[in-house]
VEXZA-95938 format. One record per atom (N, C-alpha, C): x, y, z; residue in one letter. Coordinates in steps of 0.02 Angstrom, whole numbers, plus 50000, padded with zeros to 5 digits. Layout:
BEGIN
XYZa/...
This chain:
BEGIN
446994925150397m/446684930050442m/445924929250441m/445644928050383t/444924927050378t/444704920950418t/445074915550411r/444904909450447r/444994910350522r/445514913850541l/445634915150612l/445074919250642l/444854924450606a/444314928750630a/443664924750636a/443554920250589r/442934916450589r/442894911450646r/443444907950660f/443424902350706f/443714903950775f/443924910150787k/444244911950850k/443804910250910k/443154911050904q/442704910050960q/442684902750984q/442944898150944l/442954891150964l/443444889851020l/443944894151028c/444454893051080c/444484898551131c/444114904051122a/444114909451171a/443494913651161a/443224916651215p/442614920751208p/442774927651181p/443034927851121e/443204934251090e/443014934251017e/442844940050993r/442674940850922r/443204945250890r/443554942550841m/444084946150808m/443834948750740m/443994954750724s/443814957450659s/444404961150629s/444444961350563f/444974965150531f/444714968450468f/445004973950452s/444804977650392s/445424980550359s/445394981550294k/445954984350257k/445794991550238k/446284995850249d/446215002950233d/446875005050201d/446905004750134g/447525006250100g/448045001050117g/448605003250145m/449134998650165m/449044995850235m/448514998050269d/448394995750337d/447904989950339d/448064984850378c/447594979550396c/447484980250471c/446904982550490v/446764984250560v/446404978450594v/446704975850647v/446414970250685v/446174972850753v/445544971550768t/445264973250834t/444934967050863t/444864967150929v/444574961350964v/444054963651014v/443494960151015e/442964961451065e/442904955451110e/442964956551176w/442884951151224w/442144950751242w/441834945051225l/441104944551224l/440784944951293l/441124942751345h/440804942451411h/441124947251460h/441494952051435a/441824956751480a/441314961451511a/441314961751578a/440844966151614a/441144973051625a/441794973651619g/442124980051630g/442714980551583g/443234984051606e/443834984951566e/444184978251556e/444364976851495v/444714970551480v/445424970951506v/445664965751542p/446354965951567p/446854966951510p/447344971251523t/447834972751470t/448214966551447t/448304961751491s/448674955751472s/448314951751418s/447644951951418l/447264948351366l/447364951651298l/447334958251297t/447454961751234t/448154960351209t/448644960751254d/449344959351234d/449404952351205d/449114947451240a/449184940451219a/448874939351150a/448304942451137t/447994941651072t/448414944651016t/448654950751026f/449054953950974f/449714950250963f/450024948151018v/450664944451012v/450544937850974v/449994934450989s/449874927950956s/449794928850880s/449474934350860i/449384935550788i/450054936950754i/450444941350785v/451094943050757v/451544936850756v/451534932950810e/451954927050813e/451744921850761e/451104921250749l/450854916750697l/451134918850629l/451114925350615g/451384927750552g/452124926650545g/452494927850600r/453224927150597r/453424919850588r/453094915450626r/453284908450622r/453024905250558r/452434907450535g/452144904450476g/452514906350412g/452764912550410t/453114914850349t/453864913950354t/454124913250415g/454844912750424g/455194919450422g/454804924850421a/455084931650419a/454884935450482a/455304940150503r/455144944050562r/454674949750542r/454034948250539l/453544953350519l/453514958850572l/453454964950550v/453404970750594v/452744974450579v/452314975150628p/451694978850616p/451834986150598p/451354989350568r/451424996450553r/451385000650617r/450934998550662r/450895001750728r/450424997550772r/450444998850836v/449984995650884v/449685001250926v/449025000850936e/448675005950975e/448385002951038e/448485006451094f/448215004251158f/447825009951190f/447275008251223t/446905013351260t/447245015151326t/447665010651351r/447985011651415r/448525017151411r/448715019951467p/449275024751467p/449945021151460p/450445024751439d/451115021951430d/451405020151498d/451625013851505d/451925011651569d/452665013351572d/452935015751517g/453635017751517g/454135012151513g/453895005951507g/454365000251507g/454704999051441g/454385000651386g/454684999651321g/454654992551294g/454334987951332v/454334980851310v/453924979851246v/453404983951237h/452994983151177h/453384985251115h/453744990651120r/454154992751063r/454694987651047r/454984984751100d/455504979751089d/455234973651052d/454634971451071y/454374965451039y/454094966850970y/453644971650965f/453304972950901f/453764976450851f/454234980450875g/454704983850831g/454394989350789g/453844992350814c/453494997550777c/453265002950824c/453005008550799p/452735013750844p/452145011050885p/452135012950949i/451595010950994i/451225017251015i/450575017351005r/450185023151025r/449785021451088r/449975024651142f/449605023751205f/449085029351211f/448565027951250g/448035032851259g/447625033751196g/447605028551153a/447225028951091a/446485027751106a/446075028751056g/445355027651065g/445145020451058g/445605016051043r/445445008851034r/446065004751045r/445964998251055n/446514993451054n/446534990450984n/447074991450948a/447104989050879a/447814987150859a/447864981750822l/448494979650792l/448454981350718l/448904985550694v/448884987750625v/449464984450587v/449284979750544l/449784976050505l/449884979350437l/450434977750406d/450554979850337d/450154975150291d/449694978050253a/449264973850211a/449664969450163a/450264971750142a/450674967750097a/450894961250129a/450954961250195d/451174955150230d/450654949550225d/450024951350213l/449504946250208l/449604941750147l/449994944150098d/450114940150038d/450724935650045d/451074936050100r/451664931750109r/451424924450116r/451754919750082p/451534912750086p/451764909450151p/451384904550172f/451574900150227f/451854893750195f/452504892350204p/452784886150174p/452414879850196p/452134879950256g/451794873950280g/451054873750263g/450824878150220h/450114878250201h/449894871550172h/449344868850196n/449114862250175n/448374862850156n/448204864450094p/447504865350075p/447084859050083p/447384853150072e/447004846950080e/446774845950152e/447224847550200l/447044846950270l/446504851950288l/446554858050261l/446044863150275l/445364861050248l/445364857650190d/444724855350162d/444394850250208d/444804846650246i/444534841750293i/444294845250357i/444684850050380l/444544853250445l/443974858350441l/443924861950385n/443444867450381n/442724865450396n/442474859850367p/441774857950382p/441664856450456p/442154853250488a/442074851650559a/442084857950601a/442534862650584l/442564868950620l/441924873050610l/441664873050549a/441044876750535a/440454873750574a/440434867150579s/439904863850617s/439944865650691s/440554865450718a/440654867150788a/440464874450802a/440624878850755l/440454885950763l/439694886950761l/439354883250718s/438624883750715s/438304881650781s/438564876350811e/438304874050876e/438434879350929e/439024882350928l/439184887450977l/438724893450969l/438604895550907e/438174901350895e/437454899950916e/437234893650908a/436554891850929a/436494892551005a/437024890351040r/437004890851113r/437074898051136r/437344902251092s/437454909251110s/436884913751089s/436294910751074s/435724914851055s/435514919151115s/435124924251101t/434884928551155t/434504924551207t/434094919751183g/433714915651230g/434154911851277g/434694908851251e/435144905151294e/435504909751343e/435694915651320q/436024920451365q/435554922551420q/434914923551404v/434414925451454v/434334919851505v/434304913651482k/434214908051528k/434814907251575k/435414908251548i/436014907951590i/435984913251645i/435774919251626m/435734924651675m/435174923351726m/434604920651703l/434054919151748l/434264914051801l/434644909051781k/434864903951828k/435304906951883k/435664912251866r/436104915451916r/435704919451966r/435134922251945i/434794927051989i/434114924552014i/433934918251998l/433284915752019l/433194915752095l/433724914052131a/433664913452204a/433484920052238a/433594925552204s/433434932052234s/432694933852229s/432304929352199g/431594930652191g/431384929552120g/430824932352101r/430584931752032r/430894937251990r/431384935651949p/431724940751911p/431284943651856p/431354949951843e/430984953351790e/431454954351731e/431154955751674i/431554956751613i/432034962651621i/431834967651661a/432274973451672a/432904971251708a/432844966451755d/433424963951792d/433924960551744d/433654956451700v/434084952751653v/434394957551603v/434004962251578a/434274967051530a/434854970951560a/434784972851623r/435314976551656r/435944972351662r/435864965951679e/436444961551686e/436794960351618e/436404960351564l/436684959151497l/436924965551464l/436834971251498g/437054977551470g/436634979951412g/435984978151412l/435524980051358l/434954984151387l/434614987751344s/433994991051366s/433444985751368s/432944986951408e/432394982151412e/432054981251344e/431974986751308r/431644986451243r/432054982351193r/432714983251193t/433144979351148t/433124971951164t/433154970351228l/433134963351248l/432464960251228l/431914963751240q/431264961151222q/431204959951147q/431484964551108r/431464963851035r/431854957751012r/432434956551043r/432844950751024r/432504944251043r/432204944051102i/431844938051124i/431274936451076i/430884941551060t/430324940651014t/430564938550945t/431134941250923g/431404939450858g/431594932050854g/431724928950911e/431884921850912e/431274917450925e/430674920650923g/430054916950931g/429914914751002g/430184918251051k/430094916451122k/429764922251159k/429574920751221t/429364925951267t/429794925551329t/429814930951367f/430214930851428f/429944925651477f/429284924951480r/428984920051525r/429194912951506r/429204911551441q/429424904851420q/430134903451441q/430564908351432l/431274907451451l/431344906551526l/430944910051565l/430964909251638l/430774902151658l/430254899551627v/430044892651641v/430584887751621v/430874888651561e/431394884151538e/432014884451582e/432194890351606a/432764891051651a/432634887351716a/432034887951742r/431854884351804r/431874876751792r/431614874551736q/431624867451722q/432334864751717q/432754868251681d/433464866151675d/433794865851743d/433684871051784l/434024871451848l/433764866251897l/433114865051897v/432844860251945v/433094853251930v/433154851551866r/433404844851848r/434134844151870r/434504849451861q/435204849351882q/435264848551957q/434864852251995l/434914852152068l/434664845552097l/434124842752068l/433844836652095l/434304830652084l/434764831152037q/435234825552027q/435794825552078q/435814830752120d/436304831052175d/435944829152239d/436054823052265p/435684820752325p/435834824852388p/436374828752387s/436544832652446s/436104838952452s/435734840652400v/435304846552401v/434604844552420v/434344847352476e/433674845852498e/433164848852449e/432594845452443i/432074847752397i/431824854652417i/431784855952483s/431574862652505s/432084867952483s/432714866152480e/433234870752456e/433154872052381e/432954866852345v/432844867652273v/432304872852261v/431764872452298a/431214877252291a/431464884352303a/431884885252354f/432144891852369f/432604894252314f/433044889852289l/433524891852238l/433184893452171l/432584890952162l/432214892452101l/431794898852108l/431814901852168g/431464908152177g/430744907552197g/430524901552218y/429834900752240y/429754903052312y/429194906452326e/429074908952393e/428894903452442e/428604897952418d/428434892352462d/428494885852424d/428564880452461a/428674873852432a/428074871452391a/427464873252413n/426864870952377n/426844873552305n/427044879852296s/427054882652229s/427554878852185s/428124877152215f/428634873452178f/428374866452160f/428044862952207y/427794856252193y/427284856352137y/426834861352138r/426324861752085r/426654862952017r/427144867452015a/427474868851952a/427854862651927a/428194859151972f/428584853351952f/428134847851925f/427564846751957r/427114841551933r/426844843251864r/426734849651850s/426494851651784s/427024850451731s/427674850751750w/428214849651703w/428344842251691w/428384838451746e/428624831651742e/428094826351755e/427504828351779g/426964823551792g/427084819251854g/427544821351897t/427694817651958t/427964822452010t/428134820052069t/428404824452121t/429154824752115t/429464829852145p/430194830352144p/430534824252175p/430254821752230a/430554816052264a/430524809852220a/429944808652187q/429884802852144q/430344803452083q/430404809552056w/430844810651998w/431564809152018w/431764811452077r/432444810152101r/432554802752112r/432054799352141g/432124792152156g/432214787952093g/431894789852040l/431954786151977l/432654786751946l/433024791851968r/433684793251939r/434264791851987r/434094789352045s/434614787952095s/434904780852085s/
C-alpha cells in the first residue's frame, strides 16, 4: 500500500493516501487536475482496483470494512454485491476503509529482488514527474492556454489554478521565479513549438502569443534567439 500510494501518480493524475485508525485502514484519493466533481466511475475504478489487487495478490476474498461515497444511493446494489460490506452514501468523503489486519496478509508472488531493481527506476521517474509538476511548470502550462486572449495577469492564472493570487505569488517566489519570468518562458516555449509547424503563419504566431502587433513580437523574438522568426524557421526546415 505504501508503494502504491507513492508511485500511483506515474500511471494516473491522482494522489492516493492512506492512514490507520485502530482496525481501520482508510484510503482516499485526490484527482490532481479535476476542475469540478470527479466522475463517480473514476472513484469506483480506483477502489475496485485496490480491492482486486488485494484479493488476487493474497488469494483470499478480502472484504473491506466499509466504503463511503459522497454521491446519493442509486438503489442498484452493485457496490454491496462487489465489495460485500456496508456502503455509506451521502458521506462527507469518498473513502475505502480496509481491515488493517488484511495489510499483513502475505502475497505468495512477492519478489523482493525484483522490487530492489524496480524501486530506484520508479523513484527516478517520480522525481522527474514532480519536477515537471512544480508551480512554475503549472503556471507556464496555464499561460500557454490563455496567451491568445491577451496579456494574462497573475490573477487570471491564479483563478484558473484554483488558488488565491497571494498563494500563487508565494509559491512562485518560493521556487526562485517571478511571474514575468514565467510569462517570458511560456512564450518562448510556445513560439518554438508553433514555428516548427510550417502551416502556421508567423503573423498567427504573434497573435497566439498575445502580442498586439507583429513588430512587438519580432523585437521580443530577436532578443530571445538573436534572429528573426523566419530565419529561425528556415534553419529548422
